[in-house]
N, C-alpha and C positions, 0 to 999 in steps of 0.2 A: 617529031618530039621524042624525047628519051623519057621512058618511064622507069621509075625506081623499083627495084626488086625488093623482096622481102615482105614482112607483115606490115599492115597499115600503121603509120606513125600515131602515137598517141598524143594528145593535147599537151602543151607545155606545162611542165610542172608547176609554173607560177599561176596557171589558170585553175579556177575552181568552179564547180557546178552549183548552181543555185536555181531550184525550181526547173531543172532540166535545160537551162540556158548557160552558157559559158560567160563568166564575168571576169573582169580584168582585176588584178591586184594592183597595189600601189606601184609596183615596179613597171606596170604596163601603162599607167597613166601619163598623160601628157605633162609637160612642166607646168602649164597653166593649171591643170587639175590638182597637181601635187601642192602647188602654192596655195590653192583654194583650201585643201585640207589642212595645210599647215596653219593657215590663218584661222580656221575654225578651231583647230586644237589650241591655238595661242589664246583666242578670245574666250573659250570655254574652260580653260585650265582653272582649278580650284585655288590657285595661288596667284599672286601678283607678278607679272613679268613685264619686263622692259629692256630695251636695248640702248646703250649710250655710245655714241660715235666718238671718235678721237678728238672732236671740238667740244666734248663734254655736253652734247646735246642729246635729249631724248628723242630719238627718231621713231621708236615704236613702243608701244605699251598696250596691255590689254585693259578691259574695263575694270576688272577687279583692282587694279593697281590705283585707279582714280579715287577709290573709296577711301583709301588711307590718308592722303592729304585732303580729301574733300574737294577736289578740283575737277573741272570738265576735261574730258580727253583732249579736246581741241586746244585747251590752255596748257597742256603738258607737252604735247607732241611739237618737235622742232624748236624747243625753248631749252635754255640751259638747265642742266640738272640741279644747279644751285637754287633755282626757284622751288624745286620741290623737295631736295635734300640738303638745303642750305645751312649755313653755320647756326642759324637759330632753330633749325629743325632736327637734323641728324648730322652734326658735325663730324662725328666719328666715321660715318659712311662716306662722307666727302673726302676725308683723308684717305680711306681705303681706295677709293676710286682714283685718286691721284697716284697712289703707289702701284695700282694695277696697270694703269696707262704707262707708267715708267718701267713696266716689265717685272715688278715685284710679285711675289706670290702673296695671297691673302686667303686665310681659312674662313669658313663660314662662321659668322658671329652673330651675337644679339645686339640689336640696336634700340633705342628709345626714341619715339617720335614726339619730340618735347612739346609741340602745341597741344596734343590730345593725351599725352602720357602712354600711348599705345606701344606695345612692344613687338618687335619683329625679329625673326630669324632670317637672315639674309645670306644667300650663296652668291658669290660673284665670280665670274669666270672671264678671263682675258680672251678675246676672239682674235685670231689672226688668219691671214689668207695663205695660199699656197706657198708664197714666198716668205712666210713667217713675219709679214708685216702686220702691225696691229690694225684691226678694224674698229675695235671698240670693246666694250664691257657689257656682258650679258648678266642681269639681275634677276633673282627668284626671291621674292619676299612671302614669308609665311607668318600670318598673324598669331602671335603666341601670347597676346595681352591676358587671356583667360588663364593660361598656365602660370604665368608669372604672378598674377594676382592671388591665385590659389596658393602658390609657393610662399608669397609674401604673408598672407593670412595664417598659413601653417606655421611659419616661423614666429609670427607674433603670438599665436596660441601657445607654442612651445615655450617661448620667453616668459609668457604670463604664468602658465602652470609651473614652470620652474621657480619663478619668483615667489609664488604662493607657497610652494613646498619648502624653499629655503627660508622664508620668513616664519614659517611655522615651527613647531617643536620637533619635527623629524629632520634627519639629515639623509639626503638621497646619495646614492653611489652607483657606479656602473663599472663593469669589467667586460673585457673582450672575451672571445671564445676560449683564449688560452688561460683564462682565470686571473689576468693581470689587471689591476685597477687602472682605468683610463679617465675617471671622473669621480671627484668627491666633492660633496656639498660643503657649505660653510660651517665651521665650527665656532663655538660661542666665543672664544678668546683669540680668534685668528682674524687677521685683516681680510676684508671682503674681496680684495684683489689678489689674494695669495694664490698660488698654483695649486692644483689638485694634488701634486706630488707632495707639497709641504703640508697640505691638510691630512693627507693620508699618513704621512709620517707622524704627524701630531697625535692621530688617533692610536696609532701603534705604540708610541712612547708613553701615552697615558693609560694604556690598557694594562690591567693587572697582569703581571708576568706569567703566572701559571695559565690564566685565561687566554693570554695571547698565543701561547704554544698550542693550547687545545684548539682554539678557533682556527688557527693556521692548518693544523693536521686534519681537522674535520672538514674543512673547505677543500682541501686537495683530494681527499677521499671521495667527497660528494660530487664533484664536478663531472665524473663520467656518467652519473645517473641521470643528468638532465631534468631532474625533479626539483620542485620549489625547495628552498633552503631555509631553515630556521635555527637560530642559536642565540643564547643569551651570554653576556659577560659583564665584567665590572670595569669601570673607567674612573680615573681620578679627575674630579671636577676642579675647575679653577680656584674654588673656595676651599680646597683641601679635603673635601669629602669624597666618598666613594659612592657611585651611582651604578644602578643596574641598567643595561641597555639589551634590547631585542633587536636583532638584525634578521631581515628577511630579504630573500632574493627569488626572483623568478625568471626563467630563461625565454629569450625571444628566438624562435626557431623559424627556419624557412620551410619551404614545402618539402624538402628532402629530409626533414627532421634534424638538420644541423643547427647547432647554437650559433646565433649571430652575436649575441651579447647577453649578459646577465644584468638585470635592473633590480637595485635593492634600496631599502629604507631602513634607517636605524632610528628606533624610538626609546625614549626614556621611560623605563618601566619601574622606577624606583618606588613609586607610590603603590604600585601593584605588589611588589615584593614586601613592603612594609606592612600592608594590609594583610598579606598572607601570614606574616611573621606575627602580627598581633592575633590574628585568629588562631594560630597554632598555640600561642601562649594561653589564650582563653580557654582553648579546648583542653589543654593540659590542666588548668586550674579547675575546670569544671569536672574533669575526670578525677582529680584529687579530692574535690568535695564530695563527689558521689561515693568514692571509695571510703572516705571517712565517715559518711552517714550510714554506712552499712553496719548492722549489729554485729 
Protein backbone atom coordinates (compact mmCIF):
# COMPACT_ATOMS: atom_id res chain seq x y z
CA UNK A 1 0.00 0.00 0.00
CA UNK A 2 1.11 3.53 -0.72
CA UNK A 3 0.52 5.99 2.06
CA UNK A 4 -0.02 9.66 1.37
CA UNK A 5 2.42 12.14 2.79
CA UNK A 6 1.71 15.47 4.41
CA UNK A 7 -0.77 16.51 7.09
CA UNK A 8 -4.00 14.57 7.61
CA UNK A 9 -6.77 15.54 5.21
CA UNK A 10 -9.54 17.69 6.64
CA UNK A 11 -13.17 16.66 6.30
CA UNK A 12 -14.92 17.77 3.11
CA UNK A 13 -15.89 21.42 3.24
CA UNK A 14 -19.45 20.37 2.44
CA UNK A 15 -19.66 18.42 5.70
CA UNK A 16 -20.60 20.07 8.96
CA UNK A 17 -20.23 19.04 12.59
CA UNK A 18 -23.30 18.65 14.73
CA UNK A 19 -23.04 17.24 18.24
CA UNK A 20 -19.59 15.89 17.48
CA UNK A 21 -20.84 13.85 14.50
CA UNK A 22 -20.30 14.62 10.84
CA UNK A 23 -23.60 15.19 9.00
CA UNK A 24 -24.15 15.40 5.28
CA UNK A 25 -25.45 18.48 3.53
CA UNK A 26 -27.93 18.49 0.66
CA UNK A 27 -25.10 17.99 -1.84
CA UNK A 28 -24.17 14.69 -0.16
CA UNK A 29 -27.70 13.27 -0.11
CA UNK A 30 -28.93 10.62 -2.47
CA UNK A 31 -31.38 11.56 -5.25
CA UNK A 32 -34.17 9.90 -3.25
CA UNK A 33 -33.37 11.97 -0.16
CA UNK A 34 -33.16 15.20 -2.15
CA UNK A 35 -36.51 14.40 -3.77
CA UNK A 36 -38.01 13.85 -0.33
CA UNK A 37 -36.70 17.22 0.84
CA UNK A 38 -38.04 19.01 -2.22
CA UNK A 39 -41.45 17.42 -1.76
CA UNK A 40 -41.46 18.52 1.88
CA UNK A 41 -40.59 22.09 0.87
CA UNK A 42 -43.23 21.96 -1.86
CA UNK A 43 -45.98 20.85 0.50
CA UNK A 44 -45.02 23.20 3.36
CA UNK A 45 -44.62 26.31 1.20
CA UNK A 46 -46.72 29.29 2.42
CA UNK A 47 -47.99 29.89 -1.13
CA UNK A 48 -49.94 27.83 -3.63
CA UNK A 49 -47.73 25.84 -6.02
CA UNK A 50 -48.50 23.69 -9.03
CA UNK A 51 -46.97 22.41 -12.25
CA UNK A 52 -48.89 22.12 -15.51
CA UNK A 53 -47.56 19.90 -18.29
CA UNK A 54 -47.72 20.51 -22.03
CA UNK A 55 -51.10 18.77 -22.21
CA UNK A 56 -52.41 21.47 -19.84
CA UNK A 57 -52.83 18.98 -17.00
CA UNK A 58 -51.99 19.75 -13.38
CA UNK A 59 -49.44 17.04 -12.58
CA UNK A 60 -48.34 18.35 -9.18
CA UNK A 61 -49.74 20.74 -6.59
CA UNK A 62 -49.34 21.44 -2.90
CA UNK A 63 -52.07 21.32 -0.30
CA UNK A 64 -52.40 25.10 -0.03
CA UNK A 65 -53.38 25.36 -3.69
CA UNK A 66 -56.46 23.21 -3.04
CA UNK A 67 -57.86 25.79 -0.61
CA UNK A 68 -58.28 28.37 -3.33
CA UNK A 69 -60.74 26.46 -5.55
CA UNK A 70 -62.04 24.46 -2.58
CA UNK A 71 -61.19 21.10 -4.20
CA UNK A 72 -59.53 17.95 -2.95
CA UNK A 73 -55.97 17.37 -4.09
CA UNK A 74 -56.94 14.12 -5.83
CA UNK A 75 -59.55 15.93 -7.90
CA UNK A 76 -56.94 18.42 -9.10
CA UNK A 77 -53.99 16.19 -9.97
CA UNK A 78 -53.81 14.73 -13.48
CA UNK A 79 -56.88 16.70 -14.49
CA UNK A 80 -57.07 19.55 -17.03
CA UNK A 81 -56.09 22.95 -15.68
CA UNK A 82 -59.32 24.29 -17.13
CA UNK A 83 -61.23 22.47 -14.39
CA UNK A 84 -59.47 24.64 -11.81
CA UNK A 85 -58.63 27.80 -13.76
CA UNK A 86 -61.36 27.58 -16.38
CA UNK A 87 -63.09 30.33 -18.33
CA UNK A 88 -65.71 30.76 -15.62
CA UNK A 89 -63.08 30.97 -12.87
CA UNK A 90 -59.84 32.60 -14.00
CA UNK A 91 -60.15 33.17 -17.75
CA UNK A 92 -57.21 35.58 -17.88
CA UNK A 93 -54.94 32.98 -16.30
CA UNK A 94 -55.94 30.37 -18.86
CA UNK A 95 -55.04 32.84 -21.61
CA UNK A 96 -51.63 33.41 -19.98
CA UNK A 97 -51.02 29.64 -19.80
CA UNK A 98 -51.67 29.28 -23.52
CA UNK A 99 -49.26 32.14 -24.25
CA UNK A 100 -46.56 30.60 -22.06
CA UNK A 101 -46.95 27.20 -23.69
CA UNK A 102 -46.45 28.93 -27.05
CA UNK A 103 -43.16 30.39 -25.84
CA UNK A 104 -44.33 33.91 -25.08
CA UNK A 105 -43.23 35.70 -21.93
CA UNK A 106 -45.72 36.60 -19.23
CA UNK A 107 -45.09 38.87 -16.26
CA UNK A 108 -46.46 38.37 -12.76
CA UNK A 109 -50.12 39.43 -12.71
CA UNK A 110 -53.10 39.79 -10.44
CA UNK A 111 -56.08 37.54 -11.08
CA UNK A 112 -59.55 37.31 -9.61
CA UNK A 113 -61.00 33.90 -8.79
CA UNK A 114 -64.55 34.64 -9.89
CA UNK A 115 -66.50 32.02 -7.90
CA UNK A 116 -65.28 33.39 -4.55
CA UNK A 117 -64.06 36.86 -5.51
CA UNK A 118 -60.62 36.05 -4.10
CA UNK A 119 -57.62 37.83 -5.62
CA UNK A 120 -54.26 36.24 -6.35
CA UNK A 121 -50.84 37.39 -7.43
CA UNK A 122 -49.59 34.71 -9.82
CA UNK A 123 -46.03 34.18 -11.04
CA UNK A 124 -45.84 31.88 -14.06
CA UNK A 125 -42.63 30.37 -15.40
CA UNK A 126 -42.20 28.27 -18.56
CA UNK A 127 -40.00 25.24 -17.81
CA UNK A 128 -37.79 23.65 -20.50
CA UNK A 129 -35.38 20.71 -20.55
CA UNK A 130 -31.68 20.67 -21.47
CA UNK A 131 -32.59 20.80 -25.17
CA UNK A 132 -34.85 23.83 -24.54
CA UNK A 133 -37.94 21.74 -25.22
CA UNK A 134 -40.97 22.76 -23.15
CA UNK A 135 -41.89 20.64 -20.15
CA UNK A 136 -44.72 22.78 -18.87
CA UNK A 137 -45.48 25.80 -16.71
CA UNK A 138 -44.82 26.33 -13.01
CA UNK A 139 -47.27 28.52 -11.09
CA UNK A 140 -46.87 30.31 -7.76
CA UNK A 141 -50.10 31.75 -6.32
CA UNK A 142 -50.15 34.27 -3.46
CA UNK A 143 -53.50 35.13 -1.89
CA UNK A 144 -53.78 38.95 -1.85
CA UNK A 145 -57.52 39.14 -1.22
CA UNK A 146 -57.09 41.02 2.07
CA UNK A 147 -54.77 43.58 0.48
CA UNK A 148 -57.07 44.15 -2.49
CA UNK A 149 -60.08 44.53 -0.20
CA UNK A 150 -58.20 47.02 1.98
CA UNK A 151 -57.25 49.03 -1.12
CA UNK A 152 -60.88 48.97 -2.29
CA UNK A 153 -62.17 50.21 1.06
CA UNK A 154 -59.50 52.90 1.16
CA UNK A 155 -60.51 54.08 -2.30
CA UNK A 156 -64.18 54.11 -1.28
CA UNK A 157 -63.33 56.13 1.83
CA UNK A 158 -61.30 58.60 -0.22
CA UNK A 159 -64.15 58.98 -2.71
CA UNK A 160 -66.65 59.39 0.14
CA UNK A 161 -64.72 62.11 1.95
CA UNK A 162 -63.87 63.91 -1.28
CA UNK A 163 -67.57 63.93 -2.20
CA UNK A 164 -68.51 65.26 1.23
CA UNK A 165 -65.93 68.03 0.95
CA UNK A 166 -66.92 69.00 -2.57
CA UNK A 167 -70.62 69.10 -1.68
CA UNK A 168 -69.84 71.33 1.28
CA UNK A 169 -69.16 75.09 1.29
CA UNK A 170 -65.39 74.56 0.97
CA UNK A 171 -63.19 73.94 -2.07
CA UNK A 172 -60.27 71.55 -1.73
CA UNK A 173 -57.05 71.80 -3.72
CA UNK A 174 -53.71 70.05 -3.94
CA UNK A 175 -50.31 70.95 -5.33
CA UNK A 176 -47.17 68.94 -5.92
CA UNK A 177 -43.83 69.49 -4.17
CA UNK A 178 -42.96 72.02 -6.88
CA UNK A 179 -45.93 74.17 -5.87
CA UNK A 180 -47.91 73.54 -9.06
CA UNK A 181 -51.64 72.80 -8.72
CA UNK A 182 -52.59 69.23 -9.71
CA UNK A 183 -56.12 69.12 -8.29
CA UNK A 184 -58.86 71.71 -7.80
CA UNK A 185 -62.31 71.08 -6.38
CA UNK A 186 -65.58 72.13 -7.98
CA UNK A 187 -66.46 75.79 -8.30
CA UNK A 188 -70.00 77.05 -7.90
CA UNK A 189 -70.61 77.94 -11.55
CA UNK A 190 -68.40 75.34 -13.26
CA UNK A 191 -69.45 71.97 -14.63
CA UNK A 192 -68.80 69.01 -12.32
CA UNK A 193 -66.86 67.22 -15.05
CA UNK A 194 -64.57 70.18 -15.78
CA UNK A 195 -60.85 69.49 -15.51
CA UNK A 196 -58.89 70.79 -12.55
CA UNK A 197 -56.94 73.03 -14.95
CA UNK A 198 -60.15 74.79 -16.02
CA UNK A 199 -61.30 75.12 -12.41
CA UNK A 200 -57.96 76.57 -11.36
CA UNK A 201 -58.00 79.03 -14.27
CA UNK A 202 -61.50 80.07 -13.25
CA UNK A 203 -60.32 80.85 -9.72
CA UNK A 204 -57.41 82.93 -10.99
CA UNK A 205 -59.62 84.83 -13.43
CA UNK A 206 -62.19 85.69 -10.76
CA UNK A 207 -59.62 86.69 -8.12
CA UNK A 208 -59.24 90.42 -7.47
CA UNK A 209 -56.19 91.46 -9.58
CA UNK A 210 -54.07 92.94 -6.79
CA UNK A 211 -54.94 90.01 -4.52
CA UNK A 212 -53.98 87.58 -7.27
CA UNK A 213 -50.48 89.06 -7.50
CA UNK A 214 -50.12 89.17 -3.72
CA UNK A 215 -51.26 85.56 -3.23
CA UNK A 216 -48.95 84.27 -5.96
CA UNK A 217 -45.87 86.06 -4.61
CA UNK A 218 -46.63 85.08 -1.00
CA UNK A 219 -47.12 81.44 -1.96
CA UNK A 220 -43.82 81.19 -3.84
CA UNK A 221 -41.93 82.77 -0.93
CA UNK A 222 -43.64 80.45 1.55
CA UNK A 223 -42.93 77.13 -0.20
CA UNK A 224 -39.36 76.60 1.12
CA UNK A 225 -40.54 76.99 4.74
CA UNK A 226 -42.56 73.72 4.65
CA UNK A 227 -44.91 75.31 7.22
CA UNK A 228 -48.72 75.59 7.15
CA UNK A 229 -49.93 78.32 4.80
CA UNK A 230 -52.75 80.82 5.43
CA UNK A 231 -53.91 83.73 3.27
CA UNK A 232 -57.08 85.70 2.51
CA UNK A 233 -58.22 87.21 -0.77
CA UNK A 234 -61.26 88.50 -2.62
CA UNK A 235 -63.03 86.76 -5.48
CA UNK A 236 -65.80 87.82 -7.87
CA UNK A 237 -68.91 85.72 -7.24
CA UNK A 238 -71.22 84.67 -10.12
CA UNK A 239 -73.87 87.14 -8.89
CA UNK A 240 -71.42 90.03 -9.35
CA UNK A 241 -70.58 90.52 -5.68
CA UNK A 242 -67.12 90.35 -4.12
CA UNK A 243 -66.61 87.74 -1.45
CA UNK A 244 -63.74 87.10 0.94
CA UNK A 245 -61.97 83.73 0.88
CA UNK A 246 -59.45 82.13 3.22
CA UNK A 247 -57.07 79.55 1.79
CA UNK A 248 -55.20 77.15 4.08
CA UNK A 249 -52.65 74.52 3.12
CA UNK A 250 -50.63 71.92 5.01
CA UNK A 251 -47.64 69.97 3.70
CA UNK A 252 -47.50 66.15 3.64
CA UNK A 253 -43.90 65.04 4.15
CA UNK A 254 -41.99 61.77 4.09
CA UNK A 255 -39.62 60.46 6.76
CA UNK A 256 -36.77 62.50 5.30
CA UNK A 257 -38.73 65.73 5.72
CA UNK A 258 -39.30 66.17 2.00
CA UNK A 259 -42.63 67.60 0.89
CA UNK A 260 -44.67 65.07 -1.09
CA UNK A 261 -47.68 67.32 -1.63
CA UNK A 262 -49.59 70.27 -0.22
CA UNK A 263 -53.27 69.81 0.68
CA UNK A 264 -55.40 72.91 0.89
CA UNK A 265 -58.93 74.12 1.43
CA UNK A 266 -60.63 77.39 0.49
CA UNK A 267 -63.44 78.68 2.72
CA UNK A 268 -65.88 81.54 2.23
CA UNK A 269 -65.33 83.97 5.13
CA UNK A 270 -67.45 86.84 3.80
CA UNK A 271 -69.80 86.68 6.79
CA UNK A 272 -66.82 86.83 9.12
CA UNK A 273 -65.47 89.93 7.38
CA UNK A 274 -68.91 91.58 7.38
CA UNK A 275 -69.23 90.89 11.10
CA UNK A 276 -65.80 92.38 11.79
CA UNK A 277 -66.74 95.41 9.71
CA UNK A 278 -70.00 95.93 11.64
CA UNK A 279 -68.13 95.56 14.93
CA UNK A 280 -65.62 98.17 13.79
CA UNK A 281 -68.44 100.57 12.87
CA UNK A 282 -70.16 100.03 16.22
CA UNK A 283 -66.91 100.57 18.11
CA UNK A 284 -66.35 103.78 16.18
CA UNK A 285 -69.86 105.04 16.99
CA UNK A 286 -69.44 104.05 20.63
CA UNK A 287 -66.17 105.93 20.77
CA UNK A 288 -67.80 109.02 19.24
CA UNK A 289 -70.66 108.94 21.78
CA UNK A 290 -68.25 108.60 24.66
CA UNK A 291 -66.26 111.53 23.33
CA UNK A 292 -69.40 113.68 23.00
CA UNK A 293 -70.51 112.75 26.51
CA UNK A 294 -67.35 114.13 28.07
CA UNK A 295 -67.72 117.61 29.65
